[in-house]
DSSP file (Angstrom, degrees, kcal/mol; ACC not computed):
  #  RESIDUE AA STRUCTURE BP1 BP2  ACC     N-H-->O    O-->H-N    N-H-->O    O-->H-N    TCO  KAPPA ALPHA  PHI   PSI    X-CA   Y-CA   Z-CA
    1    1 A X              0   0    0      0, 0.0     2,-0.2     0, 0.0    84,-0.2   0.000 360.0 360.0 360.0 123.7   75.7  119.8   99.9
    2    2 A X        -     0   0    0     82,-0.1     2,-0.2    83,-0.1    82,-0.0  -0.597 360.0-131.9 -85.9 143.3   77.4  116.6   98.8
    3    3 A X        -     0   0    0     -2,-0.2     2,-0.1     1,-0.1    -1,-0.0  -0.589  30.9-104.7 -87.6 156.8   79.3  114.4  101.4
    4    4 A X     >  -     0   0    0     -2,-0.2     4,-2.4     1,-0.1     5,-0.3  -0.355  34.7-104.0 -72.2 163.7   82.8  113.3  100.4
    5    5 A X  H  > S+     0   0    0      1,-0.2     4,-2.2     2,-0.2     5,-0.2   0.903 122.9  55.2 -57.0 -38.5   83.2  109.6   99.4
    6    6 A X  H  > S+     0   0    0      1,-0.2     4,-1.8     2,-0.2    -1,-0.2   0.929 110.7  42.9 -61.3 -44.4   84.8  108.8  102.7
    7    7 A X  H  > S+     0   0    0      2,-0.2     4,-2.6     1,-0.2    -1,-0.2   0.821 111.1  55.6 -76.4 -27.5   81.7  110.3  104.6
    8    8 A X  H  X S+     0   0    0     -4,-2.4     4,-2.5     2,-0.2    -1,-0.2   0.885 108.4  50.4 -68.2 -37.0   79.3  108.6  102.2
    9    9 A X  H  X S+     0   0    0     -4,-2.2     4,-0.8    -5,-0.3    -2,-0.2   0.893 111.6  45.5 -66.9 -40.2   81.0  105.3  103.1
   10   10 A X  H  X S+     0   0    0     -4,-1.8     4,-0.6     2,-0.2     3,-0.4   0.905 112.4  51.9 -70.6 -40.7   80.7  105.9  106.7
   11   11 A X  H >< S+     0   0    0     -4,-2.6     3,-1.1     1,-0.2    -2,-0.2   0.927 109.2  49.9 -57.1 -47.2   77.1  107.0  106.4
   12   12 A X  H 3< S+     0   0    0     -4,-2.5    -1,-0.2     1,-0.2    -2,-0.2   0.738 104.7  59.3 -66.6 -20.6   76.2  103.8  104.4
   13   13 A X  H 3< S+     0   0    0     -4,-0.8     2,-1.0    -3,-0.4    -1,-0.2   0.666  86.5  85.3 -82.6 -15.6   77.9  101.6  107.1
   14   14 A X    <<  -     0   0    0     -3,-1.1     2,-0.6    -4,-0.6    -1,-0.1  -0.762  61.4-173.4 -93.5  99.7   75.6  102.8  109.9
   15   15 A X        -     0   0    0     -2,-1.0     2,-0.6    11,-0.0    -3,-0.0  -0.847   3.5-173.5-102.2 122.5   72.4  100.7  109.8
   16   16 A X        -     0   0    0     -2,-0.6     3,-0.1     1,-0.1    10,-0.1  -0.954   7.4-170.4-117.5 111.1   69.7  101.9  112.1
   17   17 A X        -     0   0    0     -2,-0.6     2,-0.3     9,-0.2    -1,-0.1   0.884  65.0 -28.2 -70.6 -40.2   66.6   99.5  112.3
   18   18 A X        -     0   0    0      4,-0.0     2,-0.5     0, 0.0    -1,-0.2  -0.955  58.3-106.3-161.6 174.4   64.3  101.8  114.3
   19   19 A X  S    S-     0   0    0     -2,-0.3     3,-0.1     1,-0.1     6,-0.1  -0.891  85.4 -35.6-122.7 110.1   64.1  104.6  116.8
   20   20 A X  S    S+     0   0    0     -2,-0.5     2,-0.5     1,-0.2     5,-0.1   0.856  91.8 135.6  56.2  42.6   63.1  103.8  120.3
   21   21 A X    >   -     0   0    0      3,-0.4     3,-2.0     1,-0.1    -1,-0.2  -0.939  43.6-160.0-120.4 106.4   60.5  101.2  119.4
   22   22 A X  G >  S+     0   0    0     -2,-0.5     3,-0.6     1,-0.3    12,-0.1   0.734  94.5  57.7 -58.8 -22.0   60.7   98.1  121.5
   23   23 A X  G 3  S+     0   0    0      1,-0.3    -1,-0.3    -3,-0.1    11,-0.1   0.675 118.0  32.7 -82.4 -13.2   58.8   96.1  118.7
   24   24 A X  G <  S-     0   0    0     -3,-2.0    -3,-0.4     9,-0.1    -1,-0.3  -0.502  89.3-168.6-135.8  65.9   61.6   97.1  116.3
   25   25 A X    <   -     0   0    0     -3,-0.6     7,-0.2     1,-0.1     9,-0.1  -0.084  16.4-163.3 -59.3 156.3   64.9   97.2  118.4
   26   26 A X        +     0   0    0      7,-0.1     2,-0.4     1,-0.1    -9,-0.2   0.443  47.8 113.4-118.1  -3.9   68.1   98.6  117.1
   27   27 A X        +     0   0    0      6,-0.3     6,-1.5     1,-0.1     2,-0.2  -0.992  67.1  27.9-134.4 135.6   70.7   97.3  119.5
   28   28 A X  S >  S-     0   0    0     -2,-0.4     3,-0.9     4,-0.3    -1,-0.1   0.564  85.3-140.3 -76.9 153.3   72.9   95.4  119.3
   29   29 A X  T 3  S+     0   0    0      1,-0.3     3,-0.4    -2,-0.2    -2,-0.1   0.821  96.1  46.0 -56.7 -38.7   73.3   96.3  115.6
   30   30 A X  T 3  S+     0   0    0      1,-0.2    -1,-0.3     0, 0.0    -3,-0.1   0.701 131.7  16.6 -82.4 -16.9   74.1   92.8  114.4
   31   31 A X  S <  S-     0   0    0     -3,-0.9    -1,-0.2     2,-0.1    -2,-0.2  -0.441  82.3-160.9-147.8  69.9   71.3   91.1  116.4
   32   32 A X        +     0   0    0     -3,-0.4     2,-0.3    -7,-0.2    -4,-0.3  -0.184  23.7 149.4 -58.4 140.2   68.7   93.6  117.6
   33   33 A X        -     0   0    0     -6,-1.5     2,-0.4    -9,-0.1    -6,-0.3  -0.973  40.7 -96.3-161.4 162.2   66.5   92.5  120.4
   34   34 A X  S    S+     0   0    0     -2,-0.3     2,-0.1     1,-0.3    -9,-0.0  -0.990 112.2  27.9-134.5 125.6   64.6   94.0  123.3
   35   35 A X  S    S-     0   0    0     -2,-0.4    -1,-0.3     2,-0.1     4,-0.1   0.584  88.2-151.6 -72.7 150.9   65.7   94.0  126.0
   36   36 A X  S    S+     0   0    0     -2,-0.1     2,-0.3     2,-0.1    -2,-0.1   0.727  80.6  45.2 -67.1 -23.9   69.2   94.0  124.4
   37   37 A X  S    S-     0   0    0     21,-0.0    18,-0.1    19,-0.0    -2,-0.1  -0.929  96.4-106.5-118.6 141.9   70.7   92.2  127.3
   38   38 A X        -     0   0    0     16,-0.5    16,-2.8    -2,-0.3     2,-0.4  -0.368  33.8-153.6 -67.4 147.4   69.2   89.2  129.1
   39   39 A X  E     -A   53   0A   0     14,-0.2     2,-0.4    -4,-0.1    14,-0.2  -0.951   7.6-166.2-124.1 145.7   67.7   89.8  132.6
   40   40 A X  E     -A   52   0A   0     12,-2.4    12,-2.9    -2,-0.4     2,-0.4  -0.997  20.9-126.4-131.9 127.7   67.3   87.4  135.3
   41   41 A X  E     -A   51   0A   0     -2,-0.4     2,-0.3    10,-0.2    10,-0.3  -0.631  34.8-173.6 -74.9 132.5   65.2   87.6  138.5
   42   42 A X  E     -A   50   0A   0      8,-2.3     8,-0.7    -2,-0.4     2,-0.5  -0.799  23.7-116.9-124.1 162.8   67.3   87.0  141.5
   43   43 A X        +     0   0    0     -2,-0.3     2,-0.4     6,-0.1     5,-0.1  -0.885  30.8 173.9-102.3 121.3   66.5   86.6  145.2
   44   44 A X    >   -     0   0    0     -2,-0.5     3,-2.6     3,-0.5     5,-0.1  -0.985  38.9-109.7-130.1 121.5   68.0   89.1  147.7
   45   45 A X  T 3  S+     0   0    0     -2,-0.4     3,-0.1     1,-0.3    -2,-0.0  -0.166 103.9  20.8 -44.8 125.9   67.0   89.0  151.2
   46   46 A X  T 3  S+     0   0    0      1,-0.2     2,-0.3     2,-0.0    -1,-0.3   0.340 109.8  88.9  96.1 -11.1   64.7   91.9  152.2
   47   47 A X    <   -     0   0    0     -3,-2.6    -3,-0.5     1,-0.1    -1,-0.2  -0.936  54.0-163.7-126.6 148.9   63.7   92.6  148.6
   48   48 A X  S    S+     0   0    0     -2,-0.3     2,-0.3     1,-0.2    -1,-0.1   0.708  79.6  29.2-104.6 -22.0   60.8   91.2  146.6
   49   49 A X        +     0   0    0     -5,-0.1     2,-0.4     2,-0.0    -1,-0.2  -0.685  68.7 156.2-148.6  86.9   61.4   92.0  143.0
   50   50 A X  E     -A   42   0A   0     -8,-0.7    -8,-2.3    -2,-0.3     2,-0.4  -0.945  16.9-169.4-120.2 131.4   65.1   92.2  142.0
   51   51 A X  E     -A   41   0A   0     -2,-0.4     2,-0.5   -10,-0.3   -10,-0.2  -0.941  11.9-146.4-122.2 143.2   66.3   91.7  138.4
   52   52 A X  E     -A   40   0A   0    -12,-2.9   -12,-2.4    -2,-0.4     2,-0.6  -0.937   8.6-152.3-104.5 127.2   69.9   91.3  137.1
   53   53 A X  E     -A   39   0A   0     -2,-0.5     2,-1.2   -14,-0.2   -14,-0.2  -0.895  13.1-142.0-103.5 122.5   70.7   92.7  133.7
   54   54 A X    >   +     0   0    0    -16,-2.8     3,-0.8    -2,-0.6   -16,-0.5  -0.693  27.0 171.3 -90.0  93.1   73.5   90.7  132.2
   55   55 A X  G >   +     0   0    0     -2,-1.2     3,-1.9     1,-0.2     6,-0.2   0.564  59.1  90.7 -78.4 -10.3   75.7   93.3  130.3
   56   56 A X  G 3  S+     0   0    0      1,-0.3    -1,-0.2     5,-0.1     6,-0.1   0.683  76.8  62.2 -63.8 -18.3   78.5   90.7  129.7
   57   57 A X  G <  S+     0   0    0     -3,-0.8    -1,-0.3   -19,-0.1    -2,-0.1   0.494  78.3 107.4 -87.3  -0.9   77.0   89.7  126.4
   58   58 A X  S X  S-     0   0    0     -3,-1.9     3,-1.1     1,-0.1     5,-0.1  -0.349  90.8-101.3 -64.8 157.0   77.4   93.1  124.9
   59   59 A X  T 3  S+     0   0    0      1,-0.3    -1,-0.1     2,-0.1    -3,-0.0   0.816 123.6  24.6 -56.6 -32.0   80.2   93.3  122.2
   60   60 A X  T 3  S-     0   0    0      2,-0.3    -1,-0.3     0, 0.0     3,-0.1   0.349 113.1-113.4-112.4   5.7   82.7   94.8  124.6
   61   61 A X  S <  S+     0   0    0     -3,-1.1     2,-0.3     1,-0.2    -6,-0.1   0.762  79.8 105.4  74.0  27.6   81.0   93.5  127.9
   62   62 A X  S >  S-     0   0    0     -7,-0.1     3,-1.3    -6,-0.1    -2,-0.3  -0.968  76.7-126.2-138.4 155.0   79.9   96.8  129.2
   63   63 A X  T >> S+     0   0    0     -2,-0.3     3,-1.0     1,-0.2     4,-0.7   0.633 101.6  78.5 -70.9 -13.8   76.6   98.7  129.5
   64   64 A X  H 3> S+     0   0    0      1,-0.2     4,-2.6     2,-0.2    -1,-0.2   0.627  70.9  82.6 -72.4 -12.9   78.4  101.6  127.7
   65   65 A X  H <> S+     0   0    0     -3,-1.3     4,-2.0     1,-0.2    -1,-0.2   0.859  89.8  49.1 -61.0 -34.2   77.8   99.9  124.4
   66   66 A X  H <> S+     0   0    0     -3,-1.0     4,-2.4     2,-0.2    -1,-0.2   0.919 111.3  50.4 -70.1 -43.5   74.2  101.2  124.1
   67   67 A X  H  X S+     0   0    0     -4,-0.7     4,-1.8     1,-0.2    -2,-0.2   0.937 112.0  47.7 -62.5 -41.3   75.5  104.8  124.9
   68   68 A X  H  X S+     0   0    0     -4,-2.6     4,-2.1     1,-0.2    -1,-0.2   0.898 108.7  52.3 -61.9 -41.4   78.1  104.5  122.2
   69   69 A X  H  X S+     0   0    0     -4,-2.0     4,-2.2     1,-0.2    -1,-0.2   0.856 106.4  56.3 -66.3 -34.4   75.7  103.1  119.7
   70   70 A X  H  X S+     0   0    0     -4,-2.4     4,-1.9     2,-0.2    -1,-0.2   0.897 106.7  49.4 -60.6 -39.3   73.4  106.2  120.6
   71   71 A X  H  X S+     0   0    0     -4,-1.8     4,-2.7     2,-0.2    -2,-0.2   0.902 107.9  53.4 -69.1 -41.4   76.3  108.5  119.7
   72   72 A X  H  X S+     0   0    0     -4,-2.1     4,-1.9     2,-0.2    -2,-0.2   0.900 109.3  48.3 -58.4 -41.6   76.9  106.6  116.4
   73   73 A X  H  X S+     0   0    0     -4,-2.2     4,-2.1     1,-0.2    -2,-0.2   0.887 111.7  51.4 -73.7 -32.4   73.2  107.2  115.4
   74   74 A X  H  X S+     0   0    0     -4,-1.9     4,-2.3     2,-0.2    -2,-0.2   0.921 108.7  50.4 -61.9 -42.7   73.6  110.9  116.4
   75   75 A X  H  X S+     0   0    0     -4,-2.7     4,-2.3     1,-0.2    -2,-0.2   0.872 108.1  53.3 -67.0 -35.1   76.6  111.1  114.2
   76   76 A X  H  X S+     0   0    0     -4,-1.9     4,-2.8     2,-0.2    -1,-0.2   0.926 106.5  52.3 -59.7 -44.2   74.5  109.5  111.4
   77   77 A X  H  X S+     0   0    0     -4,-2.1     4,-2.7     1,-0.2    -2,-0.2   0.920 108.8  50.5 -61.4 -42.8   71.9  112.2  111.8
   78   78 A X  H  X S+     0   0    0     -4,-2.3     4,-2.5     2,-0.2    -1,-0.2   0.937 110.0  49.2 -58.7 -45.5   74.6  114.9  111.5
   79   79 A X  H  X S+     0   0    0     -4,-2.3     4,-2.8     1,-0.2    -2,-0.2   0.918 111.9  50.2 -59.8 -44.2   75.9  113.3  108.2
   80   80 A X  H  X S+     0   0    0     -4,-2.8     4,-2.0     1,-0.2    -1,-0.2   0.925 111.3  48.5 -62.7 -41.5   72.3  113.2  106.9
   81   81 A X  H  X S+     0   0    0     -4,-2.7     4,-0.7     2,-0.2    -1,-0.2   0.878 111.1  48.6 -66.8 -38.1   71.8  116.8  107.8
   82   82 A X  H >< S+     0   0    0     -4,-2.5     3,-0.8     2,-0.2    -1,-0.2   0.916 110.5  53.2 -62.0 -44.7   75.1  117.8  106.1
   83   83 A X  H 3< S+     0   0    0     -4,-2.8    -2,-0.2     1,-0.3    -1,-0.2   0.890 109.5  47.1 -62.0 -36.3   74.0  115.8  103.0
   84   84 A X  H 3<        0   0    0     -4,-2.0    -1,-0.3    -5,-0.2    -2,-0.2   0.622 360.0 360.0 -77.1 -12.4   70.7  117.7  102.9
   85   85 A X    <<        0   0    0     -3,-0.8    -3,-0.2    -4,-0.7    -2,-0.1   0.426 360.0 360.0  83.3 360.0   72.6  121.0  103.3
């Protein structure tokens, strides 16, 4: 089954570097790294090992960026499945 030109263009625009491999991260798409957001150890009275994950560096400043990227990757899988028929 062939995809329309529009869907082929969308499919070509979704670049996925890897799948769940911390040695080959896929998020954020333009500068993949693991962990994708910086983490900082902070001191909280009564706790011994607390880390802060700074999601403000994500493109929209939210942790939901990774979830949205996951949906884009799933959409890519659907397009590939349709292309294969």
